[in-house]
C-alpha positions in Angstrom: -10.7 -163.2 183.0 -12.5 -165.8 180.8 -16.3 -166.5 180.8 -17.0 -169.7 182.9 -20.2 -171.5 183.5 -20.8 -169.7 187.0 -24.8 -170.0 187.3 -26.6 -172.9 188.2 -30.1 -172.9 186.6 -29.4 -170.4 184.1 -30.5 -169.8 181.4 -34.4 -170.4 182.3 -37.8 -169.4 181.6 -40.2 -168.7 184.6 -43.8 -166.6 185.1 -45.3 -164.1 187.2 -48.7 -162.7 187.7 -49.7 -159.3 187.1 -50.0 -156.6 189.4 -47.5 -158.5 191.8 -46.0 -156.3 194.9 -42.8 -155.3 195.4 -40.6 -157.9 196.5 -42.2 -160.9 195.1 -39.9 -164.0 194.2 -39.9 -164.4 190.4 -37.0 -167.4 190.1 -34.1 -168.2 192.1 -30.6 -169.7 191.2 -27.3 -170.8 192.3 -23.5 -169.5 191.4 -20.8 -171.9 191.3 -17.4 -170.4 191.9 -14.0 -171.3 190.4 -11.8 -173.5 192.4 -9.4 -171.0 192.0 -11.7 -167.9 193.6 -10.8 -167.9 197.0 -13.1 -165.3 198.7 -15.8 -165.7 196.4 -18.0 -163.6 194.2 -16.4 -160.2 193.0 -19.3 -158.6 191.1 -22.4 -159.8 192.6 -25.2 -161.2 189.8 -26.4 -158.0 188.5 -29.1 -157.5 185.7 -26.9 -155.7 183.2 -30.0 -155.4 180.4 -33.4 -156.3 179.7 -35.3 -156.9 177.0 -37.6 -154.8 176.6 -35.7 -152.2 178.9 -37.4 -152.4 182.3 -36.5 -151.7 186.3 -39.4 -153.9 187.0 -36.9 -156.5 188.4 -33.6 -156.9 190.8 -31.6 -159.5 192.2 -31.5 -160.3 196.0 -29.1 -162.8 197.7 -30.7 -165.3 199.7 -27.0 -166.8 201.1 -24.4 -169.5 200.1 -24.3 -168.3 196.6 -28.2 -168.2 196.0 -29.9 -165.7 194.8 -33.3 -164.5 193.7 -35.3 -162.4 190.9 -37.6 -160.5 192.7 -40.1 -157.9 191.5 -39.5 -154.2 192.3 -42.9 -152.9 191.7 -41.7 -150.0 189.9 -43.7 -149.9 187.4 -46.0 -152.2 188.7 -46.6 -155.1 185.8 -49.6 -154.8 184.1 -50.6 -157.6 181.4 -52.5 -155.3 179.4 -50.7 -152.5 178.9 -47.2 -154.0 179.3 -44.9 -156.8 176.7 -45.7 -160.3 178.1 -42.4 -161.1 178.5 -39.0 -159.9 179.7 -35.5 -160.9 178.8 -33.1 -160.4 181.6 -29.2 -160.8 181.3 -27.2 -161.3 184.3 -24.0 -161.0 184.8 -21.4 -162.1 187.5 -17.7 -162.1 188.0 -15.7 -164.5 191.0 -12.6 -162.8 192.8 -10.4 -164.9 190.0 -11.6 -162.7 187.2 -13.9 -165.4 185.6 -17.4 -164.2 184.2 -20.6 -165.7 183.0 -23.8 -164.2 181.2 -27.1 -165.7 181.1 -30.5 -164.7 180.1 -33.6 -165.5 182.3 -37.1 -165.1 180.6 -40.0 -163.9 182.6 -43.5 -164.3 181.1 -46.5 -162.4 182.4 -49.8 -164.1 183.5 -53.0 -162.5 183.2 -55.0 -162.5 186.2 -58.8 -161.5 186.3 -59.0 -157.8 187.7 -61.8 -156.1 189.5 -64.4 -153.9 187.0 -63.4 -150.1 187.2 -65.7 -147.3 187.5 -65.1 -144.1 185.3 -66.1 -140.6 185.6 -67.1 -138.6 188.5 -68.3 -141.8 190.4 -64.9 -143.3 190.4 -63.7 -140.7 192.9 -66.6 -139.4 194.8 -70.2 -140.2 195.5 -72.5 -138.7 192.7 -75.2 -136.0 193.8 -78.0 -136.0 191.9 -80.9 -133.3 192.4 -84.8 -133.8 191.1 -87.2 -131.7 191.0 -90.8 -132.7 192.5 -92.9 -133.0 190.2 -90.6 -134.4 187.3 -92.2 -137.4 185.6 -90.2 -140.8 185.4 -87.2 -140.4 183.0 -83.5 -141.4 183.0 -81.3 -139.4 185.3 -77.6 -140.8 185.1 -75.5 -142.9 183.4 -73.2 -145.2 185.1 -69.9 -146.1 183.4 -67.6 -148.8 184.2 -65.0 -151.0 182.2 -63.4 -154.1 182.6 -59.3 -154.7 182.1 -59.8 -157.8 180.3 -62.8 -156.2 178.2 -65.4 -158.3 179.5 -69.1 -157.8 179.2 -70.1 -156.3 182.3 -73.7 -156.1 184.3 -75.4 -153.7 186.7 -77.4 -154.1 189.5 -78.9 -151.7 192.3 -79.3 -152.0 196.0 -81.3 -151.7 198.3 -84.3 -152.8 195.7 -87.2 -151.3 197.2 -86.7 -147.9 196.1 -88.3 -146.1 193.5 -85.5 -146.3 190.8 -84.0 -149.0 188.6 -80.8 -149.2 187.0 -80.5 -151.0 183.3 -77.6 -153.7 182.4 -76.4 -150.9 180.3 -75.8 -148.4 183.5 -78.5 -146.3 182.9 -80.5 -145.3 186.0 -84.3 -144.4 185.9 -86.7 -142.9 188.2 -89.7 -145.2 188.6 -92.5 -142.2 189.7 -93.5 -138.3 190.0 -92.1 -137.3 193.5 -93.6 -134.8 196.0 -91.6 -133.0 198.5 -94.2 -132.6 200.7 -95.0 -136.2 200.8 -92.2 -138.4 199.7 -89.0 -139.1 201.1 -86.6 -136.1 200.3 -83.0 -138.2 200.1 -82.1 -141.5 198.7 -78.9 -143.4 198.3 -78.2 -145.9 195.8 -75.3 -148.6 195.5 -74.7 -149.4 192.0 -72.8 -152.5 191.8 -71.0 -153.9 188.3 -70.0 -157.4 187.9 -67.8 -159.2 185.5 -68.6 -162.7 184.0 -66.3 -164.3 186.8 -68.1 -162.6 189.9 -66.2 -159.9 190.7 -67.3 -156.6 191.2 -67.0 -153.0 192.2 -69.9 -151.1 194.0 -70.5 -146.9 194.4 -72.8 -144.9 195.9 -75.4 -142.2 194.1 -77.0 -139.5 196.2 -80.3 -138.6 195.0 -82.1 -135.2 196.6 -85.4 -134.8 195.9 -85.7 -130.8 195.6 -88.7 -128.7 196.7 -91.0 -126.5 194.3 -92.4 -123.0 194.7 -95.5 -122.9 194.5 -96.9 -120.4 196.9 -97.1 -116.6 197.2 -95.6 -114.9 200.5 -97.7 -112.3 202.5 -96.6 -109.2 204.6 -97.7 -109.6 208.5 -96.5 -106.4 209.2 -99.9 -104.1 209.9 -98.3 -100.2 210.4 -98.2 -98.2 207.5 -97.0 -94.7 208.9 -93.7 -94.0 210.2 -91.9 -90.6 211.5 -88.7 -89.7 212.2 -86.5 -86.6 212.7 -84.2 -85.1 209.6 -80.5 -85.4 209.7 -80.5 -89.1 211.3 -77.3 -91.0 210.7 -77.0 -93.9 208.0 -78.1 -97.3 209.8 -80.4 -95.7 211.9 -83.7 -98.2 212.4 -86.8 -97.1 210.5 -89.2 -100.0 211.0 -88.9 -104.1 210.8 -91.2 -105.5 208.0 -91.9 -109.0 208.1 -93.5 -111.4 205.9 -94.1 -115.5 205.6 -94.4 -117.9 202.8 -96.8 -120.6 203.1 -94.1 -123.2 201.1 -91.8 -123.1 204.3 -94.3 -123.7 207.2 -92.0 -126.6 208.8 -89.1 -124.0 208.8 -88.1 -120.6 208.8 -89.1 -118.7 205.7 -86.5 -117.9 203.0 -87.8 -114.6 201.4 -86.0 -111.5 200.0 -87.3 -108.0 200.7 -86.7 -105.2 198.2 -87.7 -101.2 197.8 -89.1 -100.7 194.4 -89.5 -97.2 194.6 -86.6 -94.5 195.1 -84.3 -95.7 197.5 -82.2 -92.3 197.8 -82.9 -92.1 201.7 -83.8 -96.0 203.1 -82.4 -99.4 202.3 -83.8 -102.7 203.2 -82.2 -105.8 204.4 -82.8 -108.1 201.8 -83.2 -111.3 204.4 -84.8 -109.7 207.7 -86.8 -106.7 206.2 -85.2 -104.1 208.6 -85.7 -100.8 206.9 -82.9 -98.0 207.7 -81.4 -94.6 206.6 -78.9 -94.8 204.1 -78.7 -91.2 202.9 -78.8 -87.4 204.4 -82.5 -86.6 205.1 -82.2 -82.7 205.1 -85.7 -81.2 205.8 -84.1 -77.5 204.7 -83.6 -78.5 201.5 -85.4 -79.5 198.2 -87.6 -81.4 197.8 -88.2 -82.4 201.5 -88.5 -78.5 202.0 -92.1 -78.7 199.8 -93.1 -82.2 200.6 -91.8 -83.6 204.0 -93.5 -86.9 203.5 -91.5 -90.0 201.7 -93.1 -92.8 200.4 -91.8 -95.9 199.8 -92.9 -99.4 198.2 -91.6 -102.6 199.6 -91.5 -106.0 197.8 -91.2 -109.5 199.3 -90.3 -112.4 197.1 -89.7 -116.5 197.7 -87.2 -116.1 195.1 -84.3 -113.7 194.4 -84.8 -114.6 190.5 -88.4 -113.9 190.0 -90.7 -116.2 192.0 -94.1 -115.6 193.9 -94.2 -111.6 195.3 -96.3 -109.2 197.1 -96.1 -105.8 197.6 -96.7 -103.0 200.6 -96.6 -99.2 200.6 -95.4 -97.5 203.8 -95.0 -93.6 204.4 -92.5 -91.7 206.5 -92.8 -88.5 207.5 -89.5 -86.2 208.1 -89.7 -84.1 211.4 -87.7 -81.0 211.1 -85.0 -79.6 213.6 -82.9 -76.3 213.9 -79.7 -78.3 212.5 -77.7 -75.4 210.7 -74.7 -74.0 212.2 -72.8 -71.2 211.4 -70.2 -72.2 208.6 -67.0 -70.6 206.7 -65.4 -71.1 203.6 -62.7 -72.0 204.0 -62.8 -73.2 207.3 -58.9 -73.5 207.4 -56.7 -70.4 207.3 -52.8 -69.8 206.7 -51.2 -67.0 207.1 -47.3 -65.7 206.9 -45.5 -62.6 209.0 -41.6 -62.3 209.7 -40.2 -62.7 212.9 -39.5 -58.8 212.4 -43.4 -57.7 212.3 -44.5 -55.3 215.1 -47.0 -55.5 217.4 -50.5 -54.2 216.4 -50.5 -55.6 212.6 -53.6 -56.5 211.2 -53.7 -60.3 210.0 -57.2 -61.6 209.0 -60.8 -60.6 208.9 -63.1 -63.9 209.8 -66.7 -62.2 209.3 -65.9 -61.9 205.6 -65.8 -65.9 205.4 -68.5 -67.3 207.7 -72.4 -67.4 207.3 -75.5 -69.4 208.8 -77.6 -70.7 205.9 -80.6 -71.3 208.2 -83.7 -69.4 206.6 -85.1 -67.6 209.7 -82.9 -64.5 210.4 -83.2 -65.1 213.9 -81.2 -68.4 213.4 -78.4 -66.9 211.4 -76.7 -64.8 214.2 -73.2 -65.8 215.2 -70.2 -64.5 217.2 -66.7 -65.1 217.3 -65.1 -66.3 220.7 -62.9 -68.8 222.3 -59.5 -67.5 220.9 -56.8 -70.4 221.8 -53.7 -72.7 220.9 -49.7 -72.7 221.3 -48.7 -69.0 221.1 -52.5 -67.1 221.2 -51.1 -64.6 223.8 -49.3 -63.3 221.0 -52.6 -62.3 218.9 -55.9 -61.5 219.6 -59.4 -60.7 218.5 -60.4 -57.1 218.4 -64.3 -57.9 219.2 -66.8 -61.1 219.3 -68.6 -59.5 216.6 -65.9 -58.1 214.0 -64.1 -61.2 213.7 -60.7 -59.0 213.1 -57.2 -61.2 213.9 -54.3 -58.7 215.0 -50.6 -59.6 216.5 -50.2 -58.4 220.1 -46.1 -58.9 220.3 -43.2 -59.4 217.9 -41.9 -62.9 217.9 -38.0 -63.9 217.9 -37.5 -67.3 216.7 -33.9 -67.8 218.3 -35.4 -66.6 221.7 -35.7 -69.4 224.1 -39.2 -68.8 224.7 -40.0 -69.3 220.9 -37.0 -71.9 220.1 -38.6 -74.6 217.9 -41.4 -72.9 216.9 -42.2 -72.1 213.1 -46.2 -72.5 213.2 -48.7 -71.2 215.5 -51.8 -72.9 215.6 -54.9 -71.0 216.6 -58.5 -72.1 216.9 -61.5 -69.7 216.8 -65.2 -70.6 218.0 -68.1 -69.6 215.5 -71.2 -69.9 217.8 -74.7 -69.9 216.7 -76.3 -67.4 219.5 -80.0 -67.8 217.7 -82.4 -69.3 220.7 -83.7 -72.7 219.2 -87.5 -73.6 219.4 -87.9 -77.2 219.5 -91.2 -79.4 220.2 -91.8 -81.1 223.3 -91.2 -84.3 221.4 -87.4 -83.9 220.9 -86.2 -82.8 224.2 -82.3 -83.7 223.6 -82.5 -80.6 220.8 -83.5 -78.3 223.0 -80.7 -78.2 224.7 -77.9 -77.9 222.0 -76.4 -74.7 220.7 -74.5 -75.0 217.7 -71.0 -73.7 217.3 -68.1 -73.9 214.2 -64.4 -73.7 214.7 -62.0 -71.8 212.5 -58.3 -73.2 212.4 -55.7 -70.5 211.5 -52.2 -71.4 211.0 -49.6 -68.0 211.4 -45.9 -69.3 209.9 -43.2 -67.0 211.1 -40.8 -66.5 208.5 -37.4 -66.6 209.5 -34.4 -64.1 208.9 -31.0 -65.6 208.1 -28.9 -63.6 210.3 -25.8 -66.2 211.2 -23.2 -67.8 209.1 -22.6 -71.9 209.0 -19.7 -72.8 211.8 -17.9 -76.2 211.4 -17.7 -78.5 214.5 -13.7 -78.6 213.5 -11.7 -76.1 211.9 -9.8 -79.0 210.3 -10.5 -82.6 209.7 -7.4 -85.7 209.2 -8.4 -89.0 207.8 -6.6 -92.3 207.8 -7.7 -94.5 204.6 -6.0 -98.0 203.5 -5.2 -98.0 199.9 -7.4 -100.8 199.3 -10.2 -99.4 200.3 -13.6 -99.9 198.0 -14.5 -97.2 195.8 -17.6 -95.6 196.8 -16.9 -96.2 200.6 -17.2 -93.2 203.2 -13.9 -92.4 204.9 -15.3 -89.5 207.2 -17.6 -87.1 207.9 -17.9 -83.2 208.2 -20.3 -81.2 210.3 -21.6 -77.7 210.2 -24.2 -75.9 212.2 -26.1 -72.3 211.7 -27.5 -70.4 215.0 -30.5 -69.3 212.9 -33.6 -71.0 213.9 -35.2 -73.0 212.2 -31.7 -74.6 211.4 -31.1 -73.8 207.9 -30.3 -76.4 205.6 -26.6 -76.6 204.7 -25.1 -78.4 202.0 -21.3 -79.5 201.5 -19.1 -79.5 198.7 -15.3 -79.9 198.1 -14.1 -76.2 196.4 -10.2 -77.3 196.3 -7.9 -80.1 196.2 -8.4 -84.0 195.9 -7.2 -84.0 192.0 -4.4 -86.5 191.4 -3.6 -88.8 188.4 -5.4 -87.1 185.9 -8.5 -86.9 187.9 -10.4 -83.8 188.3 -11.8 -85.3 191.7 -11.1 -88.9 193.2 -13.1 -87.5 196.5 -17.4 -86.9 197.1 -19.2 -85.3 199.7 -22.9 -85.9 200.2 -24.2 -82.3 199.9 -26.7 -83.0 202.9 -24.8 -85.2 205.3 -21.3 -84.5 204.8 -19.8 -87.9 204.4 -16.5 -87.8 202.3 -16.3 -90.7 200.0 -13.6 -92.0 197.2 -14.9 -92.3 193.9 -11.5 -93.9 192.2 -8.9 -96.5 193.8 -6.4 -95.0 196.1 -2.7 -95.8 195.7 -0.3 -95.4 198.0 2.5 -95.8 195.9 1.6 -92.9 193.9 0.3 -90.3 196.1 0.5 -90.5 200.1 -1.7 -87.5 201.2 -4.7 -85.6 200.1 -5.5 -82.2 201.0 -9.4 -80.7 200.4 -10.9 -77.6 201.1 -14.9 -78.1 202.1 -17.2 -75.3 202.0 -20.9 -75.4 203.8 -23.4 -73.2 202.9 -27.0 -72.1 203.7 -27.7 -71.0 200.5 -27.1 -67.2 201.5 -23.8 -67.6 203.7 -20.6 -70.0 203.5 -18.3 -71.5 205.5 -15.1 -73.5 204.6 -12.7 -76.1 206.8 -9.9 -78.2 206.1 -9.7 -82.1 205.2 -6.5 -84.0 205.2 -6.6 -87.6 203.9 -3.8 -90.1 204.6 -3.3 -93.2 202.4 -2.2 -96.1 204.4 0.0 -98.5 202.6 -1.3 -102.3 202.3 0.2 -105.1 200.4 -2.6 -105.1 197.6 0.0 -106.2 194.8 0.3 -110.1 194.0 3.6 -111.2 193.0 4.2 -111.4 189.2 6.1 -114.7 188.0 8.2 -115.3 184.5 6.9 -117.6 182.9 3.1 -117.8 184.1 2.9 -121.3 181.8 5.5 -123.9 180.6 4.8 -127.3 179.1 8.1 -129.8 179.1 8.8 -133.4 178.9 10.6 -135.6 180.8 11.8 -139.0 180.8 10.4 -141.5 183.4 14.1 -142.7 184.7 14.9 -138.8 185.6 17.0 -139.1 188.7 15.6 -137.4 192.3 16.9 -134.1 193.1 17.3 -133.1 189.2 16.5 -129.6 188.4 13.7 -130.6 185.6 14.9 -129.3 182.2 17.1 -126.3 184.2 13.3 -124.9 184.7 13.5 -122.1 187.1 10.9 -118.9 187.6 11.3 -115.6 188.8 8.9 -113.5 190.4 8.4 -109.7 191.5 6.0 -107.4 193.7 5.6 -104.0 194.0 5.0 -103.7 197.5 6.7 -107.0 199.1 10.4 -108.0 199.9 12.0 -111.1 197.7 12.2 -112.5 200.7 8.4 -112.9 201.3 7.8 -115.4 198.6 6.9 -119.0 199.4 6.5 -121.3 196.7 4.2 -124.7 196.7 2.0 -126.9 194.1 -1.2 -125.9 195.2 -3.0 -128.5 192.6 -1.8 -131.6 190.3 1.2 -132.8 192.1 -0.1 -136.7 192.3 2.2 -138.7 194.7 4.0 -135.4 195.3 6.5 -135.9 192.8 7.6 -132.6 192.2 8.7 -129.6 194.6 10.2 -126.1 194.3 13.4 -124.9 195.6 14.1 -122.9 197.5 10.4 -123.4 199.1 10.6 -119.7 200.2 12.9 -116.7 200.8 13.8 -116.2 197.4 12.4 -114.2 194.4 14.0 -117.2 191.8 12.9 -120.8 192.5 13.9 -123.7 190.4 11.5 -127.2 189.7 13.4 -130.4 191.5 11.8 -134.1 190.8 11.2 -135.1 194.3 10.5 -138.7 194.0 10.9 -141.2 191.4 8.1 -142.4 189.2 6.5 -145.8 189.8 4.4 -147.0 186.9 5.4 -151.0 187.4 3.5 -151.1 190.9 0.5 -149.3 189.8 1.1 -146.7 192.2 1.6 -144.0 189.2 -1.0 -144.1 186.7 -0.6 -140.5 185.5 1.7 -139.8 182.7 0.7 -135.9 182.1 1.0 -133.9 185.4 -0.6 -130.3 185.3 0.8 -128.2 188.1 -0.9 -125.0 189.4 1.8 -123.1 191.5 1.0 -120.6 194.2 3.7 -117.9 194.9 2.2 -115.9 198.1 4.2 -113.1 199.5 3.4 -114.2 203.6 7.0 -115.7 204.1 8.0 -113.1 206.6 4.8 -112.8 208.5 4.2 -115.1 211.8 1.5 -117.6 211.9 -0.5 -115.0 214.2 0.0 -112.0 211.8 -1.2 -114.2 208.6 -4.3 -114.2 210.1 -4.6 -110.7 209.9 -2.7 -109.4 207.1 -3.5 -109.1 203.6 -1.9 -111.9 201.7 -1.5 -112.1 197.7 -1.2 -114.9 195.7 0.2 -115.1 191.9 -0.3 -118.7 189.8 2.1 -120.1 187.1 0.9 -123.4 185.5 3.2 -126.2 184.5 2.2 -128.9 182.2 4.9 -132.0 182.4 4.4 -134.9 180.2 6.4 -138.0 181.4 8.3 -139.9 178.6 8.1 -144.0 179.4 11.2 -146.5 178.4 11.2 -148.5 175.1 10.5 -151.4 177.5 7.3 -150.2 179.2 5.0 -153.1 179.3 1.4 -151.7 178.8 -0.8 -154.8 180.1 -4.4 -155.6 178.8 -7.1 -156.9 180.7 -10.2 -158.2 178.6 -13.6 -156.9 179.7 -17.1 -155.8 178.4 -18.2 -152.3 177.6 -20.7 -150.6 178.9 -22.2 -148.6 176.2 -24.1 -145.2 177.7 -26.3 -142.9 175.5 -26.2 -139.3 175.7 -28.9 -137.0 174.2 -27.6 -133.5 173.5 -30.3 -130.8 173.6 -30.4 -127.1 173.0 -32.7 -124.3 173.3 -34.0 -122.6 170.0 -32.7 -119.6 171.3 -29.2 -120.9 171.3 -28.9 -119.8 167.4 -24.9 -120.3 167.9 -25.0 -123.6 168.2 -26.0 -124.8 164.7 -23.9 -121.9 163.4 -20.7 -123.1 165.1 -21.7 -127.1 163.9 -21.8 -126.0 160.3 -18.7 -123.8 160.7 -16.8 -126.4 162.2 -18.1 -128.9 159.5 -16.8 -126.9 156.7 -13.4 -126.5 158.3 -13.0 -130.0 158.9 -14.1 -130.8 155.6 -11.8 -128.6 153.8 -8.8 -130.3 155.8 -9.4 -133.5 155.1 -9.3 -132.3 151.2 -6.2 -130.8 152.1 -4.8 -133.9 153.8 -6.3 -136.2 150.7 -3.9 -133.7 148.4 -0.8 -134.1 150.1 -1.4 -137.8 150.4 -2.0 -138.2 146.9 1.3 -136.0 146.2 3.5 -138.1 148.4 2.2 -141.5 147.1 3.1 -139.9 143.4 6.6 -139.1 144.9 7.2 -142.7 146.8 6.2 -144.2 143.2 9.1 -145.8 141.2 10.0 -144.5 138.0 8.8 -145.7 134.9 11.9 -146.7 133.2 14.0 -148.6 135.5 14.7 -152.1 134.9 14.6 -153.3 138.2 11.2 -152.0 139.6 8.1 -153.7 139.8 4.4 -152.8 140.4 3.3 -153.1 144.0 0.0 -154.4 142.7 -0.7 -156.2 139.2 -4.1 -155.3 138.3 -5.6 -157.1 135.2 -5.9 -154.7 132.5 -9.6 -153.4 131.7 -11.0 -155.0 134.5 -11.9 -153.6 138.1 -9.0 -154.5 140.9 -10.0 -156.7 143.3 -9.4 -156.3 147.3 -5.9 -157.4 148.3 -4.1 -157.5 151.5 -0.5 -156.1 150.6 2.5 -157.7 152.7 5.5 -156.4 152.9 9.3 -157.5 153.8 11.1 -155.2 156.4 14.9 -155.9 156.9 16.5 -154.3 159.9 20.2 -153.4 160.0 20.2 -151.1 162.7 23.4 -150.3 165.5 22.6 -150.9 169.0 24.2 -148.4 171.6 22.3 -149.4 174.4 21.5 -152.3 176.5 19.2 -153.0 179.4 17.2 -155.7 181.3 13.4 -157.0 180.4 11.1 -156.4 183.7 9.0 -159.7 182.4 11.7 -162.3 181.6 14.7 -160.6 183.3 16.6 -161.5 179.6 19.2 -158.9 179.0 18.2 -156.6 175.4 20.2 -154.2 173.2 18.4 -151.2 171.8 18.8 -147.8 169.6 18.6 -145.0 171.7 17.3 -143.0 168.5 15.1 -145.4 167.1 14.0 -147.4 169.5 14.3 -150.6 167.8 15.8 -153.4 170.3 17.2 -157.2 170.2 17.8 -160.0 172.5 21.6 -159.6 173.8 22.7 -163.5 173.3 21.7 -163.6 169.3 24.5 -162.0 167.2 22.2 -162.7 163.8 20.8 -159.6 161.7 16.9 -159.6 161.8 15.6 -161.5 158.6 12.5 -160.1 156.8 9.2 -162.0 157.3 6.0 -161.4 156.0 4.1 -159.0 158.2 0.6 -157.1 158.4 0.8 -153.0 158.5 0.2 -152.9 162.0 -0.8 -149.2 163.7 -0.9 -148.7 167.6 -2.4 -145.5 168.9 -2.2 -145.2 172.9 -3.3 -141.9 175.1 -1.9 -139.2 176.4 -2.3 -140.5 179.8 0.0 -144.0 178.6 2.6 -141.5 177.7 2.8 -143.8 174.0 3.0 -142.0 170.5 2.1 -143.8 168.0 3.8 -146.7 166.4 3.9 -148.1 163.2 5.4 -151.7 162.0 6.0 -150.9 158.3 7.4 -153.3 155.9 9.4 -151.7 153.2 11.8 -153.3 150.7 14.3 -151.1 148.8 15.9 -153.7 146.4 13.4 -156.4 146.3 9.8 -156.5 144.4 6.7 -156.8 147.2 4.5 -159.6 146.7 0.8 -159.8 147.1 -0.7 -162.2 149.8 -3.8 -163.9 149.3 -7.1 -163.1 150.1 -8.0 -163.8 153.6 -10.2 -167.0 154.0 -13.9 -167.0 155.8 -12.2 -168.2 158.8 -10.1 -165.5 159.0 -12.2 -162.6 157.7 -13.9 -160.9 160.7 -12.9 -163.3 163.4 -9.2 -163.4 163.0 -6.7 -161.3 165.3 -3.7 -159.7 164.6 -1.0 -160.6 167.1 2.7 -159.6 167.2 4.9 -162.8 168.3 8.3 -163.1 168.1 10.3 -166.3 166.8 11.8 -168.7 168.7 15.1 -168.3 166.5 17.7 -166.2 168.3 18.2 -162.5 166.4 15.0 -162.9 164.3 11.3 -161.1 165.3 8.5 -161.4 163.1 4.7 -160.7 162.8 2.4 -163.5 162.3 -1.7 -163.8 161.8 -2.8 -165.6 164.8 -6.3 -167.2 165.7 -8.7 -165.7 168.2 -8.7 -166.3 171.7 -4.8 -168.2 171.9 -2.3 -167.0 174.5 0.8 -165.6 173.8 4.0 -168.1 173.5 5.9 -165.9 175.5 4.9 -162.5 177.3 8.6 -161.2 177.4 9.5 -161.2 173.7 9.4 -158.0 172.3 9.0 -156.9 168.7 11.5 -154.7 166.4 9.6 -151.5 167.3 7.5 -150.3 170.6 3.8 -151.1 170.0 0.8 -149.5 171.9 -2.4 -151.6 173.0 
C-alpha cells in the first residue's frame, strides 16, 4: 500500500493539435509493476483529476503494460476558446497494493482554420431580389470571420457578371436591369480567403423582378345577359376575360372584382366567371319594379392597386311562378288521451296556410294526401276545409298499438292554379307547386297497473372485505302500462347497524344495491332490507336478504412491535437472545396459523425464531456464530424486519386462493465486540465529491427549518459550555491545600502561551479474566468491567509514563464506543511538556506503542511513516482507529 515509482515515462509534457478527432494518441507510457505483484495491475491507469477540469482525454491499453492517452472528442479541443494547457493526474495500483500518482501536461497547438461565414449565408443560399430599372447600387453585405482573427479578402466567381464584390464583402450591381431583355437569374460564388490561402465559398442567388407598366383590357364583347329568377347559388351567368400586355409570353395574372353592389352576383377573382350568390326574387322589391341589374366589373394586374380597366354589363331577370302555398307553422303538435272517443275534432289547417302570389289565380290550394303510420285513426273532413278529426279511440296496451306513443302524419297543401309560362322555359310549364304539413299527435297514456317485482324476495351473499361502493346485487320491477313507466327504487326499511342509519344504497333508476360502509362478519352476519318500486303513482315492495361471508381480513398484532437491544459477539448458538419473545393475536385466525420469518436485515442468517410456526408465542434465537475475523461478517448493527403471517394451516394450493394477512415487528440488534477485537487500517486516498443542494423558492419551510435548527444547536452548545465550566471548577483543587499545585503556571500579567499538557497515569487494576491475543497468540489478563488489559507473563504494575491525551471514536458499524486515554494524577503535581518543534507540529503523528518492559504500557510520539514495532501489543485501554 505504499507509493512506488510504477510509471515509466511520467511525469512528462506533450502536445496535441486543436480540433483533434476522437481517438487521437496524445502520449504513450509504460507501467513497471512490483516484483511482489504476481497478477499485474489491480487498478488500471486512470485520470483521477485534471487542471483545468475536462473530459477531453482518456487512457487506452495497448498491451504488455503499455498505455496511451487519447482524445475523446467530447469536448473538441479549441485553441481559441479553451485553456492552452491541461495537467492530467494519472493514478495506478498493482495487485500488491502499491500505488503511484504522476502528472502528464498536455499543451494545445494552434492550427490555422478556414474562415467562417456569418449570418444567413452560413446556413443557406441567400436569395436576393432586384427590381428591373433599379440603378446600380449596393445590394448585399457578406460577413465572415477568421478563427485566428486574420484579415480576410472577398472575391467573386464567375467574373463576367454585372456584379462585383469589394474586399470588405459588399456586393454591388453594375447596371440597370431590363426584365424583358436581360437574364433574369444569376448565381454568384462568393469566396473569402485568409492570408495563408485557406478559403470558404458560399452561393448567392440574385433574381430580377418584373415591373408592371402596362394596362390590362377586356376581350369579352357581350354586355347584356338574361337569366330566370330563383337560381341556386353558383349558377353560371357569364365568363368575362381580359389580357395584360406585360404577360404576352405567359398566362395573364389578372384580378377581377365587382365595383357595384354584389348582393346578387359574385365574380371569381382569378378566372372572371360571374355567378349567382344571392336569392333573386322577382316578386319582391326592388326587382318587382326594376327587373334589370347593372354590374360594373373591374380587372387589375395587381391585387393592391396596379393598372386597371372597367366594364359595365346588364343582367335581365325573367319572372316565373315560384310561390307555393305556405303554412306557418308548418309543423303541428297535438295531444289526446288514449280514452279520446271517435269523431273528436283536433286541428283546422286552413287557419295557418296561405299563398303569397299576387295574382288571385295563383293563390288557390287544397289539402290532400293524409298519410303516415296510424293515419287510419284520423281523417280530413274535406280537401277544402282542412279539418282533422279522430276516427276511433286508441288503446296503447293493445298489441296492435304496442310501442306507439306519437303518430306522425303528413298532409300535402297543393297549389291548384294553372301555371302560364313562356315557351322559353318549358321545364316550368310542367311544375305544380305543393307544400307538406307535418302533424305529430301524441297519445297520452293512463296509468292503470301497479309495478311488479321479478321476485318476491332476493338473497345476496357478500364477503365482508367487499370494497365500499361495490354493487352486491340487483332488483328489477316492471309495469304493464305502455309506454313503460319510469320506475324508481328506494330502501324503506332495514339495513341499519353499528350506528349507521343505512349501510346499503340502491340506485333509484337501475336497482343496483351497493354498500356504503364496510361490512363486518364479527358484528352482523345478516341484513334484511325492504325495497320499494314506484312509478310515481303506484308502489310495490320486496324483501332483500344480505348474507355477510366471513373472510380473513384481520392481521396478526404482536407485542412488542419494536425492540432494541445489544448482544456480545461471543454469544453461544441456540441462546434465546436477551430472553426476547413476541406474543401475537388475531381476531379471525387460530394461533396455530401463525408463521414467523425474518424478511429483511438477517445478513448471513444469524437469527431465527423458535417455534417458527404453530404458536402465538415465539422466541428470538441465535442461529449461527458471528465471524468478523475472516471478514465474513461486516455489520455490527442488524435491523430485522419480522413478518408474522396467518397462513400456517393452509396448504400450498390454498395459499394462492385464500386471503393472507401479515403483521410486522421491527428489531434493532447491536453486536458488542470483545475487548481484543482488532480493527485493521488500510492507507488509501480519499475521493471528495462535491454536491450542491438546491431547493425551490416555493419551499418556504427549508430556510425556516434551517434557522430554527441553528438556534437550537447554539442553545445546546451554550448549555454544554456552561456544564463544562462548572465541571472544571468542581475538579479544580482547593486553594488552601499545601500539597496542590497549579496545572499551568502562567506568568502574571502576561498572555499565556499555548502548551501541551502531559499527565501521568498509574494503573492499579484487579484483573479477573484472561484470553489469548488473536494476533500474537500470547495470553493476557483483563478486567471485565473497565476493559483494562495486561500481558499474563508480567507481574509488574504499570508505571506512569508520559502520555498524550488521545480520543478514539468509532462508528456504529464497528460496534466500538468512544475510548479516551487519559492521564490523571491524584498525588503528584502535573508537569508541562515542551512546545512541539517545527518537525513535529503539523507532520507528526500520534502512535501508541507498548514498551519492551513486561507489565508496562506506554504511549509515545512517533514520527511519520514508521511501522509499529509490535502489532500484537495492546494499550492499557481499547483504542479506536
